[in-house]
N, C-alpha and C positions, 0 to 999 in steps of 0.2 A: 484239298487246296485252300490256302488262306484266302479269306474274303472279308470285305468290309461288312460289318453288321450294324443294323439300325437299332440302337439301344437308348438313345437320348429322347426324353419326352419334353413337353412344353416347359415344365419347370426348369429342366436342365438348360434349355435354350435361353430362358430369361436370366438364369444364373450366369451363363457364359457371356451374354451381352453386358449385363450390369457389372459383373465381376471383372471383365476385361477393361471396362471404362474407368472404374475407380481404382486409381493407384495412389500416388502421393501428391499429384498436382493440385487437387482441391485444397490441400492443407498448406500450400506454398505460394502458388502463382499470383494470388490476389495482391500480395505486397507490391510486386512489380507493376501490376495493372494500376494500382493506386498511384504509383510514382509516374507512370506514363500519362494517366488521364487527369489526376487531381481530384475528380469528382466521384464520390461513392455512387451517385446516381448513374453515371456513365459506366462504372464498373459493373453494377447490377445489370445494366442494359446489355453489356457484352455477354454476361452469363446467360441472359435470356435469349439473346440472338444465337449464341452457340447452341443452346438447347433446341431452339426452333429449327435452325438449319440442319442439325443432326436428325431431328424428327422428320423434316421434309425429305432428307436423303433416305432415311430408313423406310419411309412410306414407298419411295420409288424402288428401293432395293427389294421390298416385299414382293412386287410384281415379278421382278427378274428371278427371285429365289423360288417362287411358286412355279414359274415357267421352266426353270432349269434346276430341278431339285437334286443335283448331283454334287459331290464334293469338289472343292476348288473355288466355289463361289465367284467372287469378283473376277478372278482370272478367266473363268468360263464365260462370264457375261461379256467381258471385253473381247475375248476371242471370237465369240459368235457374232458380235456386232461389228467388229472392226478388223478381225483377222489375227493370225498368229504373231506377227511382228509386234503389234500394239500390246497383245497379251504378254509376250515375252518381256517387253520393256517394263511392264507393270510388275511381273514376277521378279525380274532382275532387281528392280528398285526395292521391292519388299524384302527380298533376301539380303541384299547388301546393307540396307539401312532401316527401312521402315519397321519391319518385324523384329529383326535381330537387334537393331539399335534400341528399340523400346524395351525389349527383354533385358538388354544390358543396363539401361538406365534404371529400370524398375528394380533389378537385382542389386544395383549399387545403392539405391535408396533403402532397400530392405537391410542391406549390410550397415549402412550409416546409422540407421535408427536402432539396430541391434547393438551398436556401439554405446548407446545410452545405458544399456544394462550390462554389457560386457566391454569394458574399456579397451581390451586388446584389439577390438575391431574398429576402433576409432580411425577415421581416414588419416589422421596425423601420424599414425603408427606405421612408419615406413619399414618395409622388409627387404627391399632391393632398390638400389640406385646405380644406374650406369649412364653417365652423361645426363641427357635430358629425359631418359626413360626411368620412371619410378613405379614401383608396385607397392601398394600399401595393404594392410590387413583387411580393410573393407573390400578391396577388389578381390582378394582371395576368397573371402566368404561369399561374395557375389557369384563368383564362378562356381563355388561349391553348391550354392543354392540352385543354380541352373542345371548342374549335373544331377543333383538329387531329384529335382522335379522331372527332368528328362527321363531318368532311370525309372521313376515311378510310372510315368506315362507309357514307357515301353512295355510294361507288364500287362497292359490292357486298358481299354476305354473306361472300365468301371472304376479303376483307381483315380484317374483324372476326374471322373464325374463326381465321386465321393468327396474328393478334396475341394472341388469347386462348390459343391452344395454347402459343405460345412463352412468354409472360409468366407464365401460370398454372403451367406445368410448372416454369419456373425458380424461381418463388417457393415452390412446394411442396417442391422439392428443397432449396432454400436454407434454408427454415424447418426442414425435417427435419434437415439437417446441423447447423444451429446448436443445435437441441434435443439432438442427439447429443453435440456438443462440451460443451454445458452440463451434461448428465447425467453424462458421464464425468469431467469436471473437477470438477464440484460435489459429487460423491459423498463426496470425502474432506475437504470443507471444514467439515463439522459443522453447517452452518446448517439442514439439513433436520430434524435431530433437535430442535434448539432451537426451530425454528419450529413444529413439530408439537406441542410441549409448551406453547405459549403458551395462556393462558386466554382467554376471551372478554372481554378487558380493556375495550375500548371500550364494549361492551354493558353490562358491569357498571357502568361509570361513568354511563351513561345511566340505568340502572335504580336506581342507588344501592344495589345489592345484587346477589346472584347473579341473573343474568338469567333470566327465565322463558322458556318456549317461545314465548309470545306476543311477547315483545320480540325474540327471536332471529328468528322468522319475519317479523316486521314489517321488521326491518333487512335481512334477506335479500331481501325483496321490493323494497326500494329499491336494494340493490346489484346485483340482477339486471339492472337497466337497462343497465349497462355491458356485461355478458356477452351479453345478448340483442341489443343493438345490434351487437356484434361478430359475432354469429352470424346476423344478418339477411340478407335479399336472396336466400336460397336459392330462394324461390318465383319469382324473376324468369324462370327458364328456362321456366316455363309460358307466359309472354307470347309466346314465340317458337316455340311448338309447331307452328305452321303451316309452319316451315322445317326441321323435324326429320324425318329418315327414320324410318319405323316408330314414330311417336310413342306408340302404345299400349304399346309395350314400352320404348322408350328414355327417355321422360320419367320414368316411375316408377323405373326402374333408376338413371337419372342422379341423381334426387333422393336416393335411398337411399344410393348410393355416395358422392356428393359431400358430403352432410351427415355421413356416418360419417367420411370422411377428415378433414374440417375439425374435427369434434368431438374426434377423437383427437389431432390436432396441437395444438389449443388446450389440452387438459388437460395434455399432456406439456410444452408450453411453460411453463405455470404451475408444474409440478413442477420444471422446470429453474430458473425464477426463484427458487423457495424453497430450492433447493439452493445457488445461487450467492450469495444475499444474505440478510441478516436481514430479516424482515418489517418490523420496527419499527426506528427510529433516531431521530436528533435532526435536526429541520429546519435547525438552525443549524450542523450538523457540517460540517467542511471536506473530508471525504472521501466518495466514493461509498458505501463500505461503512458509514460512520458514519450517513449519511442513511437507508440501508435502502430497501426498496421503497416504503414509505408516503410517503417524502419525496424520492423520486427527482426530480432536476432536471426541471422542466416535465412531471412525470409520465412521463418517458421510461424506463419500466421496462426495455424491451428493451435499450437502450443501457447502462443501469446494470448490468444482469445480465451483460452481456458484458465489462464492464470488468475483472473478475478474470482473464479469459481473454486479451483483446486489448489491455488497457491503454488508452492514449489513442487507439488506432485504433478502439475500440469504437463511438464515435459515427459514424465514417465507415462502418464495416461495417453498422451498423443503418440508417443513413440510406440506404445503397445498397439494402438489402433493402426498406425502406419505399417508396422511389421505384419499384422494380420492382413491388412489391405494389399500390400505389395506382394506378399506370398501368394495369396489367392489370385491376384491379378496376373502374376507371371505363370501360374499354373494354366490359366485359361489361354494366355498368349502362346505358351509352348505347345499345349495340346492342339490348338487350332491352326497355328502357323504351319506346322509340319504337314497338315493335310493339303495345304496349297502347293507345297513343293512336291508332294506325292502326285498331285494332279498334273503339275507341270511335267514331271518325269514320265508319266504315262503318255503325255503328248509328244515326248521326245524333246522337250525344251528344258530339261534339267538333267543332272547326273542320273544315269540309268539305275544305279543302285537305290536311289530314292523311291523308285517305283515298286519296290518290293515290300510286302507285308511280312512281319515276323510271325512266329508261332502263336502270338497272342492277338493276331488279326489287326495289328496297328502298324503304321509305316515307321518301323524302328530306325532304319538308316536315315530317313528324312529327319527324324527327331534328333539324331546325333549330329548330322550335318548342321542343322540349325543351332544346336547347342555349341558346337565347335566355333562357329563364326561369332556367335553372340559372346562367347568367352574371350575371343580375340579382341573384340570391341571393348569388353570390360577392362582387360589388361592394358590396352593401348590408351585408354582414357579419352578416345576420340568420339565416343558415342554421343556426347552432349552436342558437339559441333555438328555432327552428322544429322542429328535429330532436327536441329535448327534448319539445316539445308532441306531436309525432306518433309518438314511440315508443309512447306510449299508444294512439294511433289505430291503429297497425299491429297491435297486439295485438287490438284490437276487431275489425278486419277478418279476422284469422286465426280468431277465434272464430266470426264470422258465416259464413265460408267453410266451416268444418268443421261448423257447425250445418247448413249447406246439404247436406252429405253425408247427414245423417240425414233431412232433408226429401225429398231426391231418392230415397232408398231407399223412402220411404213413398209419394211421389206417382208415381214411375216405377219400380215394382218389376220390370217386364218389359224395361226398357232394357238393352241389351247392356253388360256390364261385363267387359272383357277382363282387368282386374286388380281385385281386391277388397281393400280396406284391411285390412292384417294386424291381427288383434286386435279387429276390429269386433264389438260397439259399445264395448268397454271402453277401448281405447287412445284413440280419438277423444274419448270422454266424459271420460277422464282429462285429456286436453289441455285441453278446455274448462273443466274444474274448476280446474286449476292456473292457466291464463291468466286466468280470471275472478278468482281469488284475488289474483293479482298486480295486476290492474287496480283492484280494491277497495283494495288496499294503497296504490297510487299515488294514488288519489283522496283517501285519508286523509292521506298523508304528503307527497305532491307535488301538492297540490290545485291550485295555480296552473297548473302545466304540464299536468296531466291535463285541467283545465277548459278551457284554451285549445286543447288537442287536440280536445276535443269541440266547441268553438266552430267550429274550422276545418271539421270534418266537417259540422256543422249548416248552415254557410253554403252548402254544396252543394245543400241542399233548395230554397231560393228561387231559386237560380241555375238549377236544373233546370227549374223552372216558367217562369222568365224566358225561357229559350231554347226552351222547348217548351210554350207556353201552351195548345196543344190538349190537353195532358194534365192541365190544372188541374182539369177537371171529370170526370176519369176515374180509375179505379183504375190506378196505374202497373203496366205489364206489361213 
């Protein structure tokens, strides 16, 4: 009889955490953050805040992971703290958008940058057009990459593990090397000093005066979406806890070390950006330096920042790094996400077929269901909008999960806890306060996206009762 086997060690958990976090966002989103905030100091503050709150959350998840070391992770934590309905709404949102949407977005990023070397896969190369529905070559390659990685992962956990080790190690070393080159070369260019001296120009324009702290905090709440998205998916390793050796130790440690590594690299990467290029420039300028970070071509900050070092080769160097980064990132997302849907199916909260393991002891049908929906999102082109809607939803579920830590401390005081959340109750409470403030900010200033995120979540409630009518007259458990 097929059964889940524990084959992943601490190194693998670190590679899964850091590899799933680093996709293409770190090389792109800083441009929009500069346009929103105006001040490089505030941009750096956002990256530091994103790293800190991800770390705060990871410390809290460590206790839950050690307490419940089975596959399914966050789904299991929410179910135990708040019942099946809440857990189903989480799983529904993850399947419909959060996991599959990120897989689609990362796959398309992989395909777009492959187009730098193989022009056939440039997004401008349309293959099909029917009315408003268009399919380009990049989308086809994106789908092919999802199918390829899914097929590899159906052959056994060792395939996914090897790919993750190789690609994550490579991109971590490459990113560290590029940061080193940028810092060394950029130190003498003088942009760091001038960038740090910039006033909060954009915010002053918005406020028509010196910006108040309320204006600054509101703008930071909006800008944080970019850095939070780039720092997300660290929690995915909890989905695969059932295949981790000594999970009570290795999951909490993997979360802590993985998040710390990525946070440090992200902050240093942005320091390098502000050393190599001016933050502001002219959108119509004819040079990379003239456009600055804010108006980097197609927001490709990484490529623009490396231009002073590598010249015209910078686009190729960064494209190669992003191809490696996104391929490894999607391997981790595909490998881990299917384990959540497998756990849901075992609870009777997902398609029954997804609860089956194949001859290689992995949830093959869950992997293919995930791949099918992610491919639909790739071809529909809707994944970008859906991700905007569900960045808000992701924050809501992080808040719910960490609130579950408090609830379980109260309802199950005698349950064994091999690891206890550092700084409890202050650090978990601080995370909830900060994340709630960001959600309120998004409801005010990104009302449409936040509202649609809530709508997608809410749709999970009638669907829960549609597929589980016996629960309609009962309190969900």
